C-alpha positions in Angstrom: -17.7 -2.6 -16.9 -21.2 -1.5 -16.0 -21.4 2.2 -15.1 -22.1 1.5 -11.4 -19.1 -0.7 -11.2 -16.9 2.0 -12.8 -18.2 4.4 -10.2 -17.4 1.9 -7.4 -13.9 1.5 -8.8 -13.5 5.3 -8.8 -14.8 5.3 -5.2 -12.1 2.9 -4.2 -9.4 5.0 -5.8 -10.7 8.0 -3.8 -10.8 6.0 -0.6 -7.2 4.8 -1.1 -5.9 8.2 -2.1 -7.4 10.0 0.9 -5.8 7.3 3.0 -2.4 9.0 2.7 -3.4 12.3 4.4 -5.5 10.3 6.9 -2.3 8.4 7.8 -0.4 11.6 8.1 -3.0 12.8 10.6 -2.7 9.6 12.6 1.1 9.9 12.7 0.8 13.3 14.3 -0.2 11.6 17.5 0.8 7.9 17.4 4.4 6.6 17.0 4.8 5.1 13.5 5.7 1.6 14.5 3.0 1.4 17.2 0.5 2.8 14.7 1.1 -0.3 12.5 0.5 -2.6 15.4 -2.6 -0.6 16.4 -4.0 -0.5 12.9 -3.8 -4.2 12.4 -4.9 -5.2 15.9 -8.2 -3.4 15.3 -8.8 -5.6 12.3 -7.2 -8.8 13.7 -9.3 -9.2 16.8 -12.7 -9.5 15.0 -11.0 -11.5 12.2 -9.9 -14.2 14.6 -13.4 -14.4 16.1 -15.6 -14.3 13.0 -13.6 -15.0 9.8 -12.5 -18.6 9.0 -8.8 -18.9 8.2 -8.2 -19.0 4.4 -7.2 -22.4 3.0 -3.7 -21.4 2.0 -0.2 -22.7 3.2 0.8 -20.9 6.4 4.1 -19.9 4.9 2.4 -17.8 2.2 0.0 -16.3 4.7 3.1 -15.4 6.8 4.8 -13.9 3.7 1.8 -11.7 2.9 1.5 -10.6 6.5 5.2 -9.8 6.9 5.6 -8.3 3.4 2.5 -6.2 3.1 1.3 -5.8 6.6 4.6 -5.4 8.4 7.4 -4.3 6.1 5.3 -2.1 3.8 3.5 -0.1 6.5 6.4 0.0 9.0 8.7 1.6 6.4 5.9 3.8 4.9 4.9 5.1 8.3 8.6 5.7 9.3 9.2 7.5 6.0 6.1 9.7 6.5 7.1 10.4 10.1 10.5 11.3 8.9 9.1 14.0 6.6 7.9 12.2 3.5 4.9 14.3 2.1 1.7 12.3 2.0 1.1 13.1 -1.7 4.7 12.2 -2.8 4.5 8.9 -0.7 1.4 7.9 -2.7 3.5 8.2 -5.9 6.8 6.6 -4.7 4.8 3.6 -3.3 3.9 2.8 -6.9 7.4 1.3 -7.1 5.9 -1.8 -5.7 4.7 -2.7 -9.3 8.2 -2.9 -11.0 9.6 -4.5 -7.8 6.9 -7.2 -8.1 7.8 -7.9 -11.7 11.5 -8.2 -10.8 10.9 -10.4 -7.8 8.5 -12.6 -9.7 11.1 -13.0 -12.5 13.8 -14.0 -10.1 11.9 -16.0 -7.5 9.1 -17.6 -9.6 11.1 -17.6 -12.9 8.4 -15.6 -14.6 9.6 -14.2 -18.0 10.0 -10.4 -18.1 8.8 -9.2 -21.5 10.4 -6.4 -23.5 7.4 -4.2 -22.6 7.8 -4.9 -18.9 11.5 -4.1 -19.1 10.8 -0.8 -20.7 8.1 0.0 -18.2 10.4 -0.9 -15.3 13.2 1.3 -16.8 10.8 4.3 -17.0 9.6 3.8 -13.5 13.1 3.4 -12.1 14.3 6.6 -13.9 11.3 8.5 -12.4 12.1 7.2 -8.9 15.8 8.0 -9.4 14.9 11.5 -10.4 12.7 11.9 -7.3 15.5 10.6 -5.1 18.1 12.8 -6.7 15.9 15.9 -6.4 15.1 15.2 -2.8 18.8 14.7 -2.0 19.4 18.3 -3.3 16.4 20.1 -1.6 15.4 17.9 1.3 16.3 14.7 3.3 16.7 11.6 1.1 16.0 9.2 4.0 12.2 9.5 3.8 12.3 8.5 0.1 14.5 5.5 0.8 12.2 4.4 3.6 9.1 4.6 1.4 10.9 2.6 -1.3 11.6 -0.1 1.3 7.9 -0.1 2.0 7.2 -0.6 -1.7 9.6 -3.5 -1.7 7.7 -5.0 1.2 4.5 -4.6 -0.8 6.1 -6.4 -3.7 7.2 -9.3 -1.5 3.6 -9.6 -0.2 2.3 -9.5 -3.8 4.4 -12.5 -4.8 3.4 -14.3 -1.7 -0.2 -13.6 -2.5 0.3 -15.1 -5.9 1.8 -18.3 -4.4 -1.0 -18.5 -1.8 -3.7 -18.9 -4.5 -6.4 -18.0 -1.9 -9.9 -19.0 -2.9 -11.3 -16.0 -1.0 -9.1 -12.9 -1.4 -10.9 -10.8 1.2 -10.4 -13.5 3.8 -6.7 -13.5 3.0 -6.7 -9.7 3.3 -8.3 -9.9 6.8 -6.1 -12.8 8.0 -3.0 -11.0 6.8 -3.8 -8.5 9.6 -3.3 -11.2 12.2 0.5 -11.3 11.5 1.8 -7.8 12.1 0.4 -6.8 15.6 2.7 -8.8 17.9 6.0 -8.3 16.1 5.3 -4.7 15.5 4.3 -4.1 19.1 7.6 -5.8 20.2 9.7 -3.7 17.9 7.7 -0.5 18.9 8.4 -1.2 22.6 12.1 -1.5 21.9 12.5 1.4 19.5 9.8 3.8 20.6 9.6 2.9 24.2 6.7 2.1 26.6 6.5 5.7 27.7 5.8 7.1 24.3 3.3 4.4 23.5 1.6 4.8 26.9 1.3 8.6 26.4 -0.2 8.2 23.0 -2.9 5.8 24.4 -3.5 7.8 27.5 -4.2 11.0 25.5 -6.0 9.3 22.6 -9.4 10.5 23.7 -8.5 14.1 24.1 -9.7 16.8 21.8 -6.2 17.4 20.5 -5.9 13.7 19.4 -9.3 13.6 17.7 -8.0 14.2 14.2 -5.4 11.4 14.6 -8.0 9.0 15.9 -10.4 9.8 13.1 -7.4 9.3 10.7 -6.8 5.9 12.2 -10.4 4.9 12.0 -10.5 6.0 8.3 -7.4 3.8 7.6 -9.1 0.8 9.2 -12.7 1.1 8.2 -12.8 3.0 4.9 -9.4 2.3 3.3 -9.0 -1.3 4.4 -12.4 -2.9 5.0 -14.6 -0.9 2.6 -12.0 -0.2 0.0 -10.8 -3.8 -0.3 -14.3 -5.2 0.1 -15.4 -3.3 -3.1 -12.1 -3.9 -4.9 -12.1 -7.7 -4.3 -15.7 -7.9 -5.4 -14.8 -6.1 -8.7 -11.9 -8.5 -9.2 -14.2 -11.4 -8.8 -16.6 -10.0 -11.5 -14.1 -8.6 -14.0 -10.6 -9.5 -15.3 -7.7 -7.8 -13.5 -6.8 -6.0 -16.7 -10.2 -4.3 -16.6 -10.1 -3.3 -12.9 -6.4 -2.6 -12.3 -6.0 0.7 -14.3 -8.4 2.4 -11.8 -5.7 2.0 -9.1 -3.5 4.3 -11.1 -5.8 7.1 -9.9 -4.7 6.6 -6.3 -1.6 8.7 -6.4 -3.5 11.4 -8.3 -6.1 11.5 -5.5 -3.3 11.2 -2.9 -1.6 14.3 -4.3 -4.8 16.4 -4.5 -6.1 15.2 -1.1 -2.8 16.1 0.5 -2.9 19.5 -1.1 -6.4 20.1 0.1 -5.7 18.8 3.6 -2.2 20.3 4.3 -1.5 22.6 1.4 1.2 20.2 0.2 2.7 21.3 -3.1 4.9 18.9 -5.1 7.3 20.9 -7.2 7.4 20.5 -11.0 10.4 18.1 -11.0 8.8 15.7 -8.6 5.5 16.0 -10.4 7.0 15.1 -13.8 9.1 12.3 -12.2 6.0 11.0 -10.5 4.1 10.9 -13.8 7.0 8.9 -15.2 6.7 6.4 -12.4 2.9 6.0 -13.0 3.5 5.7 -16.7 6.2 3.1 -16.2 3.8 1.1 -14.0 1.1 1.2 -16.7 3.5 0.1 -19.5 5.0 -2.7 -17.4 1.6 -4.0 -16.3 -0.3 -3.8 -19.5 0.9 -6.9 -21.3 1.1 -8.9 -18.2 -2.5 -8.3 -17.2 -3.6 -9.3 -20.7 -1.7 -12.5 -20.5 -2.9 -13.4 -17.0 -6.4 -12.5 -17.9 -6.3 -15.0 -20.7 -5.1 -17.9 -18.7 -7.2 -17.0 -15.6 -4.3 -17.4 -13.2 -3.9 -15.5 -10.0 -2.5 -12.0 -10.5 0.9 -10.9 -9.2 1.4 -7.4 -10.4 0.7 -4.5 -8.0 -1.5 -2.8 -7.8 -3.9 -5.1 -9.6 -3.8 -7.8 -7.0 -2.4 -6.2 -3.9 -4.2 -7.3 -0.8 -3.8 -4.0 1.1 -3.4 -0.3 0.1 -0.9 1.7 1.3 -3.3 2.3 2.2 
């Protein structure tokens, strides 16, 4: 990669890592399920007006929207609202990579290599250590909710692979059209019109300013700018060249959360998180090489994800 493209890849990792504390700020004011609907509504409206629909079967567009846009962020935001630290969430969400390999192996009958199996085992052990430790010192539910979000991301990844979109950015933007209505309906039932109305009525107060800025960061910087640059790099270089930079996201997420909120991840969770990231790298390495050689669409998160957890 040219130096300027390496710097752009690093910039994306920073944008996506800072996204986690930005989301935490937004969740201090907006109900989590409504925040999902609001986030994607802001993107969906101009997309419907200005962006042509990608030429992919609707069922796969629906799969990407429901998996990544709806399931991933609904569970992630619920987990963070329930007490999942932003930095730890950025690590646990990396479970989407081994989930993607397993789902692709079962659903698409893709062969799981020995290297991938070892990587998955390492990542699962790391996640199990985090879950066990959390069950001893804090609530386990936020970890389980975040893992469900990672599963949704994985389902969206496999749907992305099947979609074979000629323009990945258009698929990213049109994915945003799917979540708003179902998430708004669920939010009205679960969170209630009163809570939603209050969050909107007070959105322009000084107290809500950090949450609004956090929401704008998620939409503009993490989604539009981040994925605009990322998809451009994936067009120019093989996935195996670009993908490793995404492993910096949890590092940035942990540091940014520490700087923003003073969050400290204890040594056990830090070591377990390092095992998760290492497992993802081991599991994805051989697959990226193989897929780069045959120039097929990528399926492994985070090399081909169409949205960050961002």
